[in-house]
DRENSETI-420966 format. One record per atom (N, C-alpha, C): x, y, z; residue in three letters. Coordinates in pm, whole numbers, plus 50000, padded with zeros to 5 digits. Layout:
XYZALA
...
This chain:
629711752263008MET
629191764262940MET
627671764062946MET
627051774462993SER
625601774963006SER
624951776762870SER
623631774062865GLN
622901775462739GLN
622981789762688GLN
623001799562779GLU
623041813562737GLU
624351817362672GLU
625421809862702ASN
626741813262651ASN
627131805562526ASN
626191798562466ILE
626491791062345ILE
626891800762235ILE
628051798862171PRO
628411807562059PRO
627351806661950PRO
626961817861900HIS
625911818061799HIS
626261828561694HIS
626661839961739LYS
626971850761648LYS
628141858461707LYS
629191860561630ILE
630371867361681ILE
630011881461725ILE
630491885161844GLU
630221898661894GLU
631201908561831GLU
630651919861794TYR
631461930161727TYR
631411943261804TYR
631511942161936ASN
631361953962021ASN
632481964262003ASN
633641959861954ASN
634791968861946ASN
634921976061812ASN
633921974261725ILE
633951981361596ILE
633701996261621ILE
634522004561558GLU
634362019061576GLU
634512026161442GLU
633752037261424PRO
633882045161300PRO
635142053761306PRO
635802055161193VAL
636992063761185VAL
636922071861056VAL
637512083961060GLU
637582092460941GLU
638902089960868GLU
638832085260744ILE
640032082760663ILE
639832089260527ILE
640712098860493ASP
640622106160365ASP
639262112660347ASP
638752117960456GLY
637482124960449GLY
636252116060442GLY
636452102860454LYS
635322093560447LYS
635242085460577LYS
634032082160615THR
633822073960735THR
633982059260701THR
634892052860771LYS
635072038460757LYS
634972031960894LYS
635062018760896TYR
634902011661022TYR
636102002461044TYR
636542001861170ARG
637711993561198ARG
637571986961334ARG
638401976861353ILE
638461969861480ILE
639921966761510ILE
640301968161636ALA
641681965561678ALA
641801951161726ALA
642941944961696TYR
643181931461745TYR
644681929461759TYR
645041918561825THR
646451915261842THR
646841904361744THR
647831906961661GLY
648251897561559GLY
649061885961614GLY
649481877061524LYS
650291865561565LYS
651601869761629LYS
652101881361584ASP
653381886161638ASP
653211893961767ASP
651961893461824SER
651641900161951SER
651631915361939SER
651691920561818LYS
651631935061798LYS
650201939361766LYS
649801951461811PRO
648441956261782PRO
648261958761632PRO
647101954761581LYS
646801956561440LYS
645361961261426LYS
645011965461301PHE
643641969961274PHE
643131963461147PHE
641831960761148LEU
641121957161025LEU
640181968660994LEU
640211973360868THR
639381984860830THR
638631981860701THR
637341985360697ARG
636531983860577ARG
635591995760564ARG
634981997160445ILE
634172009160419ILE
632802008360487ILE
632361996360525ASN
631101995160598ASN
631181983660697ASN
630211983160788LYS
630241973260896LYS
630111959060843LYS
629261957160742LYS
629041943760690LYS
630331937960633LYS
631041945860553ASP
632311941260496ASP
633331938460604ASP
633301946660708LEU
634251944860817LEU
633961931860893LEU
632681929160916LYS
632321916860987LYS
632741904460909LYS
632561904760776LEU
632991893360694LEU
634501892260696LEU
635201903460697ALA
636671903260704ALA
637141897160835ALA
636381899860942ILE
636731894161072ILE
636621878961067ILE
635541873961007VAL
635361859460993VAL
636531853560914VAL
636901860160803ASN
638021855460722ASN
639311855160803ASN
639511865560883LYS
640751866660961LYS
640821855761068LYS
639671852861129ILE
639651842261229ILE
640001828861165ILE
639441826561047GLU
639731814060977GLU
641211812860943GLU
641811823960906GLU
643201823760860GLU
644191821560973GLU
644101829661077ASP
645171828761177ASP
644731830961321ASP
643481828161351GLY
643091828861491GLY
642961843061541GLY
642031850561488PHE
641801864361530PHE
641421865061676PHE
640561855561719ILE
640161855161858ILE
641141846761938ILE
641131848562066LYS
642071841362151LYS
641651826762163LYS
642431817962108THR
642111803662112THR
643351795762147THR
643141783462184ASN
644231774162205ASN
644651768962068ASN
645821772262022SER
646241768761887SER
646351753761866SER
646391746161977ASN
646511731761965ASN
645141724761958ASN
644071732561959SER
642721726861958SER
641871733861853SER
640851726961810TRP
639851732861720TRP
638501727861768TRP
637871735861853PHE
636661731761920PHE
635451732761828PHE
634491723861852TYR
633281724061769TYR
632571737461780TYR
632591743461901THR
631941756361919THR
632591767161832THR
633911766861822GLN
634611776561735GLN
634181774661589GLN
634201762061546ALA
633901759161406ALA
632471763461371ALA
631531760461462TYR
630141764361434TYR
630011779561426TYR
630641786461519GLU
630561801061523GLU
631041807261392GLU
632151802361342LEU
632711807761218LEU
631851803961098LEU
631441791361092TRP
630621786860980TRP
629301794460975TRP
628671796161092TYR
627391803161098TYR
627531817561050TYR
628561823961096ASN
628761837961056ASN
629091839160907ASN
629771829360854ARG
630041829760710ARG
628731828660632ARG
627801820160679GLN
626491819360613GLN
625731832560627GLN
625901838760742LEU
625161850960774LEU
625531862460682LEU
626791863060640TYR
627261874660563TYR
627521871460416TYR
627011860060371LYS
627081857360227LYS
626161866860152LYS
626521869660028GLU
625641877759945GLU
624411869559907GLU
623281876459886LYS
622031869659855LYS
622151860559734LYS
622831865059633ASN
622941857359509ASN
624081847259510ASN
624761845959624TYR
625911836959630TYR
625771827059745TYR
624571821359755GLY
624381810259848GLY
624011813859990GLY
623591826360015ARG
623201829660152ARG
621891822760186ARG
621841815360297PRO
620601808560335PRO
619511818560371PRO
618271814160364SER
617151822760403SER
617151824660555SER
616391834260601LYS
616301836760745LYS
615761824660819LYS
614801817660757SER
614231805760822SER
615271794560833SER
616121793260730CYS
617201783160735CYS
618191786460845CYS
618581799260853LEU
619521803360958LEU
618921800861096LEU
617631803261109LYS
616951800761236LYS
616981785861268LYS
616761777361166ASP
616821762861187ASP
618221758461228ASP
619261763761159TYR
620641760261193TYR
620911763261340TYR
620471775061382ASP
620731779261519ASP
619991770261618ASP
618741766761584SER
617951758061672SER
618561744061679SER
618971738661564PHE
619581725361562PHE
620831725161649PHE
621641735761637TYR
622891736061711TYR
622641737561862TYR
621821747361899ARG
621591750262040ARG
620921738562113ARG
619921732562048ASN
619081722762117ASN
619551708262103ASN
620391705562004HIS
620731691561978HIS
622221688861967HIS
622941697561894ILE
624371694861871ILE
625211699361989ILE
625031711862032PHE
625841717062142PHE
625711709062271PHE
624481705162313PRO
624371697562437PRO
625151684462435PRO
625401679162316HIS
626121666362306HIS
627621668462299HIS
628071678062219PHE
629511679662196PHE
630131691262273PHE
629361701462304GLN
629811712962380GLN
631171717862330GLN
632191717662414SER
633481723062373SER
634471712262329SER
633971701562271GLN
634851690562231GLN
635691694462110GLN
636951690462112ASP
637841692562000ASP
637381683761884ASP
637111689861769ILE
636611682461654ILE
637551671161615ILE
638841673461632ARG
639821663361590ARG
639751650761675ARG
639031651361787LEU
638901639661873LEU
637561632661854LEU
636711638061768ILE
635421631761742ILE
635641619561652ILE
635151607961696ASP
635351595661619ASP
634011588861591ASP
634061577161530LYS
632831570161492LYS
631951566961613LYS
632581563761725SER
631821560661846SER
631041572961893SER
631681584661892ASN
630991597061932ASN
629791599761841ASN
630001597761711ILE
628931600461615ILE
627781590661632ILE
628101577961654SER
627061567861676SER
626211571361798SER
626871575461907ASN
626141579262028ASN
625261591462004ASN
625791600861926PHE
625031612961892PHE
623761609361814PHE
623911600861712VAL
622751596761631VAL
621781588561715VAL
622301580061805ASP
621431572361894ASP
620581581761980ASP
621191592462031ASN
620451601962113ASN
619371609062032ASN
619701612361906LEU
618711618661820LEU
617561609061792LEU
617891596261773GLU
616851586361745GLU
615931584561866GLU
616491585561986LYS
615651584862107LYS
614661596462109LYS
615121608162064LYS
614231619762059LYS
613101617561959LYS
613411610461849VAL
612371607061751VAL
611351597661816VAL
611851587561885ASN
610961577761948ASN
610111583962059ASN
610661594362124ASP
609911601162231ASP
608991612062177ASP
609021614162045GLY
608141623961985GLY
608641638361992GLY
609911640362032GLN
610441654062042GLN
610741659861904GLN
611221651461813ILE
611511655561675ILE
611031644361583ILE
610931647261453ASN
610621636461359ASN
611901632261287ASN
611801621761209SER
613001616061148SER
613591625261041SER
612741633360977LYS
613271642860879LYS
614121653460948LYS
613681657961065THR
614461667661142THR
615771661461188THR
615711648661228LEU
616951641661265LEU
617951642461152LEU
617511639761031SER
618401640060914SER
618981653960894SER
618171664260912LYS
618641678160894LYS
619671681861000LYS
619421677861124ILE
620361680661233ILE
621701674061203ILE
621641661461162TYR
622881654161132TYR
623631660761018TYR
622931665560916ASN
623591671860802ASN
624291684860843ASN
623691692460934VAL
624351704460985VAL
625601700561062VAL
625471690661149PHE
626621685661225PHE
627771681661132PHE
627441674061029LYS
628441669260933LYS
629051680960854LYS
628221690660818THR
628701702160741THR
629731710260817THR
629571711460948ILE
630531718961030ILE
631901712161024ILE
631921698961027ILE
633191691861020ILE
633781693060879ILE
632921692260776ASP
633401694560639ASP
634041708260626ASP
633411718060686TYR
633951731760686TYR
635331732160751TYR
635471725060863SER
636761724760934SER
637831718060850SER
637441707660774VAL
638391701160684VAL
638831710860575VAL
637881718660521SER
638201728160414SER
639141739160461SER
639161741760593LYS
640041751960649LYS
641321745760706LYS
641561733160673ASP
642771726060716ASP
642911725260868ASP
641791725560937LYS
641821724061082LYS
641691709361123LYS
641091701361034VAL
640861687161057VAL
641291679560932VAL
641921668060950ASN
642411660560835ASN
641301654260752ASN
640311648260820LYS
639231641760747LYS
637971641760832LYS
636831639760767ASN
635551639760836ASN
635171625260869ASN
635091621560998PRO
634741607761034PRO
633321604060991PRO
632471613960962CYS
631111611060914CYS
631141603760781CYS
632231605460706ASN
632331599260574ASN
632791584660580ASN
633111579860700SER
633621566160712SER
632511555760698SER
631261559760722GLN
630131550760706GLN
628851558960701GLN
627761552760661ASP
626471559560659ASP
625811557560795ASP
625901567560881PHE
625391566361017PHE
623861566861023PHE
623221570560913LEU
621761570960910LEU
621171559160834LEU
622001549660796SER
621531538760709SER
620491529960776SER
620431529860909ASP
619461521260978ASP
618311529361036ASP
618101541260981ILE
617011549761028ILE
616051552360913ILE
614771550260940GLU
613761553160839GLU
613551568360833GLU
613841574160718ILE
613601588360700ILE
612251589860632ILE
611281594160709TYR
609921594860657TYR
609721607460575TYR
609681605960445ASN
609371617260358ASN
607881620460369ASN
607531632560334ARG
606131636660340ARG
605301629160237ARG
605911625660126GLU
605191618560022GLU
606011606559974GLU
605351595359953PHE
605971583659892PHE
605221580459763PHE
605921577459658ASP
605261572559538ASP
604801558359564ASP
603531555259534PRO
603051541459552PRO
603911531659472PRO
604161520059528ILE
604971510059459ILE
604211504459339ILE
604901502959229ASP
604301497259108ASP
604381482059118ASP
603291475759160PHE
603311461259183PHE
603281453359052PHE
602921459958942ASP
603011453158813ASP
604481451258774ASP
605331460458821TYR
606761459658791TYR
607501451958901TYR
607271455959026TRP
607941449559139TRP
607101437759189TRP
607211426659121THR
606491414559161THR
607291406959266THR
606601398159338ILE
607291389459434ILE
608351381159362ILE
608011376059245ASP
608961367859169ASP
610231375559135ASP
610081388359099LYS
611251396359062LYS
612131398859185LYS
611501401359298ILE
612281403959420ILE
612981391159468ILE
612281379859459VAL
612901367059494VAL
614091364259403VAL
613931367059274GLN
615031365359179GLN
616221374059217GLN
615931386259261LEU
616981395559304LEU
617751389859423LEU
617021385059522ILE
617661379659643ILE
618451366959612ILE
617921358759523GLU
618591346059489GLU
619951348459423GLU
620171360259368LEU
621451363359305LEU
622561365659407LEU
622201367159533ILE
623191369859638ILE
623861356859679ILE
625181355859667PRO
625881343259695PRO
626031340059844PRO
626041350259928ASN
626241348260070ASN
624961342860134ASN
624971330560189PRO
623741324460243PRO
623151332160361PRO
624021338260444GLN
623521346060557GLN
622751358160509GLN
623361365660416VAL
622731377760365VAL
621441374360290VAL
621491363660213LYS
620301359460137LYS
619131356460231LYS
619391348660336LEU
618331345160431LEU
617831357460505LEU
618741366160541LEU
618371378360612LEU
617411386860529LEU
617681387960399PHE
616801395660311PHE
615431388960298PHE
615401375660295PHE
614121368660288PHE
613291371160415PHE
613951371560530ILE
613261374660655ILE
612681388760650ILE
613501398260602MET
613031412060592MET
611861413260495MET
611931405860385LEU
610871406460285LEU
609551401160341LEU
609591390060412GLU
608351383960460GLU
607771390660583GLU
608641395760670THR
608151401060798THR
608081416260802THR
608691423060704ALA
608751437760702ALA
609461443260826ALA
610351435260884CYS
611091440260999CYS
612231449360953CYS
612751456961045ARG
613861466061014ARG
615151458060997ARG
616131463360924PRO
617411456360910PRO
618061453261044PRO
617981462661137SER
618591460461269SER
617911449061343SER
616591447661325GLU
615841436961391GLU
616141423361329GLU
616221423061196ALA
616531410461127ALA
617911405361166ALA
618861414561177ARG
620241410561213ARG
620321404961354ARG
619331408261439GLY
619341403761577GLY
618601390761601GLY
618051384761495VAL
617291372261511VAL
618221360861556VAL
617751353161654ALA
618521341861707ALA
617651329261708ALA
618271318061742ARG
617541305261742ARG
616251306061824ARG
616351311861945HIS
615191311662034HIS
614071320861987HIS
614311328461879HIS
613251336861822HIS
612441329361717HIS
612901317361680LEU
612241309661575LEU
611241299861634LEU
610041299861578HIS
608991290461620HIS
608501283561493HIS
609221273161454LEU
609001266961324LEU
608021255361328LEU
607651250961449ASP
606761239361462ASP
605491242861539ASP
605131255461537SER
603941259761610SER
602671254561544SER
601691251061626ASN
600401246561572ASN
599661257761499ASN
599981270161533GLN
599351281661469GLN
600081285961341GLN
601091278461303GLY
601891282161187GLY
603231287761230GLY
604241286561144ALA
605581291161179ALA
605601306361193ALA
606381311161291TYR
606511325661309TYR
607861328961373TYR
608231341661362ILE
609471346861420ILE
609111357461523ILE
609751356861639THR
609581367261740THR
610651377961721THR
610221390261703ILE
611141401561696ILE
611221407461836ILE
612411406561895ASN
612551410562035ASN
613871417762063ASN
614661420261958SER
615951426861977SER
616371433461847SER
617421441361855ALA
617931448361737ALA
619411451161755ALA
620151450361646VAL
621581453461649VAL
621761468461638VAL
622421474261735LYS
622611488661739LYS
623731493061646LYS
623851506161634ARG
624821511861541ARG
626261508361580ARG
626501506061708ASN
627851502761754ASN
628141487761748ASN
627191479961692GLY
627421465661674GLY
627001456861789GLY
626411462761893THR
625941454962007THR
624451452161993THR
623981442262069LEU
622571438462063LEU
621801445962170LEU
620671451762130GLY
619831459162223GLY
618361456762196GLY
617531465662245LEU
616091464462227LEU
615671469962092LEU
614481466162043PRO
613981471961918PRO
613831487061929PRO
613601493461816LYS
613571508061806LYS
612491514261894LYS
611301508161900THR
610191513961975THR
609731504362084THR
608921509762176LYS
608401501462284LYS
607501490362230LYS
606851492862118GLY
606001482862057GLY
606751473961960GLY
608071474461965GLY
608891466961869GLY
608851451861888GLY
608531447162008LYS
608451432762031LYS
607161427561970LYS
607271417861878ARG
606091412761809ARG
606381399161746ARG
605331391761721ASP
605431378761654ASP
604941380261511ASP
605721375361414LEU
605381377161273LEU
605341363761201LEU
604181360761141ILE
603971348161069ILE
604881347660946ILE
605411335660917ILE
606231333860797ILE
605631322560713ILE
606021322160588SER
605511311860496SER
606231298560519SER
605661288160462SER
606311275060471SER
607631275060394SER
607731283360289SER
608981284360212SER
610101289760300SER
609841300460374LEU
610861306160462LEU
611131296960580LEU
610091290360630ARG
610281280760740ARG
611281269960700ARG
611121264560578ASP
612021253960532ASP
613441259260514ASP
613581271460464ARG
614911277460449ARG
615571279060587ARG
614811283460683LEU
615361285560817LEU
615781272260881LEU
614991261960864ARG
615351248860919ARG
616681243960862ARG
616791244960731LYS
618011240460665LYS
619221248560711LYS
619041261460723TYR
620131270360763TYR
620561267560908TYR
619591266460998VAL
619891264261140VAL
620591250861160VAL
620191240761085ASP
620811227461099ASP
622311227761066ASP
622721237560986GLN
624121238460945GLN
624961246961041GLN
624311253761134LEU
625041262161229LEU
625681253661338LEU
626801258461395PRO
627361251561512PRO
626311250961624PRO
626281240161697LYS
625251238061798LYS
625251249061905LYS
626441254661932ASP
626531264762038ASP
626321279061986ASP
625991280561859GLN
625771293961803GLN
624281297361809GLN
623951307461888ASN
622561311461903ASN
622151321661797ASN
623011331461773SER
622691341761675SER
622751335961534SER
621801340261450LEU
621761335261312LEU
622691343061219LEU
622981355561256PHE
623641364161158PHE
624911370861211PHE
625811362361261LYS
627131367261300LYS
628171362261200LYS
629201370361180SER
630271366761087SER
631261357361154SER
632291353661079ASN
633341345061134ASN
634091351861249ASN
634021365061253LEU
634701372661359LEU
633801374561480LEU
632681367261484ASN
631721368061594ASN
631111382061605ASN
630961388661494GLN
630321401761490GLN
629081401061402GLN
628081408961435TYR
626871409161354TYR
627181414761215TYR
626531409161115ILE
626751413760977ILE
626521428760968ILE
627481435860913ALA
627381450460904ALA
626411454660794ALA
625781465860813LEU
624841470960713LEU
625521473260578LEU
626771477960583LYS
627461480660458LYS
627681467760377LYS
627771456360446VAL
627881443460377VAL
626571440260307VAL
625451442560376LEU
624141440260315LEU
623951448960191LEU
624291461660204ILE
624121471060093ILE
625011467259975ILE
626231462860005SER
627161458859899SER
626601447059819SER
626091436959888HIS
625511425359819HIS
624281429459739HIS
623461437959797LEU
622241442359729LEU
622581450359603LEU
623571459059614ASP
623991467159498ASP
624461458259382ASP
625231448059414LYS
625751439159309LYS
624611431359242LYS
623651426859322ALA
622501419659265ALA
621661428959178ALA
621451441259224LEU
620691451059146LEU
621381453959013LEU
622721454959018ALA
623481457758895ALA
623331446358794ALA
623331433958844LYS
623191422458754LYS
621831422458684LYS
620791427058754MET
619451427258696MET
619121440858633MET
620081450158643ARG
619891463758591ARG
618631470258648ARG
618521469258780LEU
617371474758852LEU
617801486358941LEU
616871495158967GLN
617101506059061GLN
615921506559157GLN
616211506159287LEU
615141505759386LEU
614421519259394LEU
613121519159422PRO
612351531559431PRO
612391537959569PRO
613481535959642ILE
613601541359777ILE
615091543559805ILE
615431554559872ASN
616841557959896ASN
617501548459994ASN
616831545560105ARG
617401536660205ARG
617231522260157ARG
618241517060089LYS
618091504660013LYS
617651492860099LYS
618221491460217CYS
617871479960301CYS
616441480860352CYS
615831492560344TYR
614451494160389TYR
613451491160278TYR
613941487960158PHE
613031485060048PHE
612091473360082PHE
612661462760141PHE
611871450860169PHE
610781453860272PHE
611111461660373ARG
610121465760474ARG
609021474160409ARG
609431483860330HIS
608461492860266HIS
607571485060168HIS
608181476160095TYR
607431468259996TYR
606361459660064TYR
606751452160165THR
605831442860228THR
604761450060310THR
605121460960375ALA
604121468760448ALA
603051473860352ALA
603501478360234THR
602561482960132THR
601701471460081THR
602321459760063LEU
601601447860017LEU
600541443760119LEU
600891444260247TRP
599941440960353TRP
598701449860345TRP
598961462760325ALA
597841472260318ALA
597041470360190ALA
597721468760078LYS
597061467659948LYS
596131455459943LYS
596611444359995ASN
595841431959990ASN
595051429360118ASN
594901439960195LYS
594021439960313LYS
594371429460418LYS
595641426460433LYS
596021418560550LYS
595761426760675LYS
596061439860665TYR
595731449260771TYR
595011461060708TYR
593831464160755THR
593101475760704THR
593061487060806THR
593321483660932ASP
593351493661038ASP
594791498561055ASP
595031511661046PRO
596401516961063PRO
597041512461194PRO
596241511061300MET
596791506761429MET
597351492661420MET
596601483661355ASP
597061469761342ASP
598321468861256ASP
598351476661148LEU
599531476561062LEU
600731482261135LEU
600511492961210ALA
601611498961287ALA
602181489061389ALA
601301481361453LYS
601761471261550LYS
602601460561481LYS
602161456161362ALA
602921445961289ALA
604291451261246ALA
604371464261223LEU
605631470461180LEU
606491474761300LEU
605941473761421GLY
606661478661538GLY
606841493661532GLY
605831500561477ASP
605911515061454ASP
604951522061549ASP
605161535061568LYS
604271542661654LYS
603641554561582LYS
604111557261460ASP
603581568661385ASP
602371563961303ASP
601201564361363ILE
599981559361299ILE
599651567561175ILE
599841580561183ASN
599521589261068ASN
600381585760948ASN
601671583260971PHE
602561579560862PHE
602141566260800PHE
601841556660884VAL
601421543360836VAL
600161544460751VAL
599191552160798ASN
597941553760725ASN
598161560960592ASN
598931571760596ARG
599161579960477ARG
599981572660372ARG
600961564860416THR
601921558860324THR
601471545360270THR
600891537160356TYR
600611523360317TYR
599131520360287TYR
598241526460362ILE
596821522760349ILE
596061531560251ILE
596181544660264LYS
595391553960182LYS
595601551960031LYS
596841550259982PRO
597021549159835PRO
596331536959773PRO
595951527159857TYR
595431514659800TYR
594011511359846TYR
593331521159902GLU
591991518459955GLU
591011513759848GLU
591181518759725THR
590261515059617THR
590871505459517THR
592081500359547LYS
592771491759450LYS
593161478359512LYS
592481474259615SER
592951462759691SER
592421449559638SER
593151439059669LEU
592771425459635LEU
592751417559766LEU
591561414659816GLU
591461408259947GLU
591671393259934GLU
592611388160011LEU
592941373760008LEU
592461367060136LEU
592501354060135ASP
592131346260252ASP
593181348660362ASP
592781355460470LYS
593741359260573LYS
594281347260651LYS
593551336260649SER
594001324560725SER
595271318560668SER
595511320460538ASP
596721315060475ASP
597381325760389ASP
597321338260437TRP
597801349760359TRP
599281348160322TRP
600101344560420GLN
601541344360399GLN
601941334460289GLN
601351322460289ASN
601711312560188ASN
601181316360050ASN
600051323460045GLN
599541327859916GLN
600461338159852GLN
601011346959936GLN
601841357759884GLN
603281353259860GLN
603831345559952PHE
605251342059946PHE
605421327159917PHE
604961323159801ASN
605081309159757ASN
606221308459655ASN
607461307359706TYR
608611307359616TYR
609501295359640TYR
């Protein structure tokens, strides 16, 4: 199907005015389920168009394969239902409708085209989100737009479930955006009087699983992404370096559970760690089987799932009656430490901080981490910064 033929708005070329009881009404002819000609009639075109949408939803007004429910069909019906809602009953603004259409034409349709919604599974969704994330990394869209596109995609399937065309929405089986940083336009500065290093260490220490506990400590000290921390292996550890212990970030666990490259081209980096974390890593590695290279694989030889990390974190937060100041819970440690680096002037140049974070959005880094603390900083000795901050 060419780009020009993407369903967007149902065509109503066959609507005709008719005189009924001395009044002009509008009707359209169609063939019913029983193959007999039928008519839909309403007092105005708008009511008739909405009736057509209702009729399609009910019993297939348009010619379709009754054994399939294509994404293009679902979008067409959902879009038109939004189009003809009353203003006071949830009708989206013109700009929202324009965004829906742009998201569908430019991002959703090229991926799914005429795919039957009932055949869309977790693997399809993961690939779709991966493609959107590549567009973010290439600068075609930002992460907020990615989130909006995904929500439209998910809403279409929810709509299909509500019309009994699909049994369940596979988007609800997991959080497919859990490993993506959604950059809001504004972040509230972290309250360091409340969120102390000691309090965060106490939170992590409540986690009984040694793998998850160590993984969170790595994320806290290095500000790496959850996907990058999960990909750390023996050969990434440099615990006896003359320049101090450090970890090389050179890989990331993808949404489908396989190991790949970091999120950005600048994602490969070396990150200094404290002597406390160095000692934890030594002890942990000594207990691993000699032939196990990856640090964070389960007994099933699979990388620890994000939902496992979130589950452990939620339980620890509940025990301390804490609520994190960020929606993407596993990103709290990254956000916290990046802010700490900027506040205490480990990095004062946005470019240097972005490199340490493996990020490419310099404006976001400057706006979020450096600007809020330019006049509130505490400059420490950079030669031993890590041990001064993370002495636990």
